[in-house]
C-alpha positions, 0 to 999 in steps of 0.5 A: 061059195057054199051058202053054209060058209057064208051063213056061218061067217055072217053069224061069226061077224055079228057075234064078234061085233056084239062082243066088241061093243058095236051098237046093234043098229050098226052090226048088220052093215058091218056084217055085210062088209066084213063077212068075206074076211071071216069066211076066208078065215073059216075056209083056211085057204084062198080059193077063187072058185069058192069065193070072189074076194072084194077088191078092198079085202086088205082094208076089210081084214084090218077093220075085222081085226079091230073087232077081235080082242 
């Protein structure tokens, strides 16, 4: 995967977590877990060559949705 996508996805996750009121000390852990969801949303397509999705992607998507208003 293009590292720029990963960096942007991580930044977006951190921002979403901050806006959702997640305590700052928990944000890095959340970003490590949820950034693939944001990256997939940014790319707009599922491309197994670009990104290997975690096995629990459905749960991660559900958790990420909870962050968004």
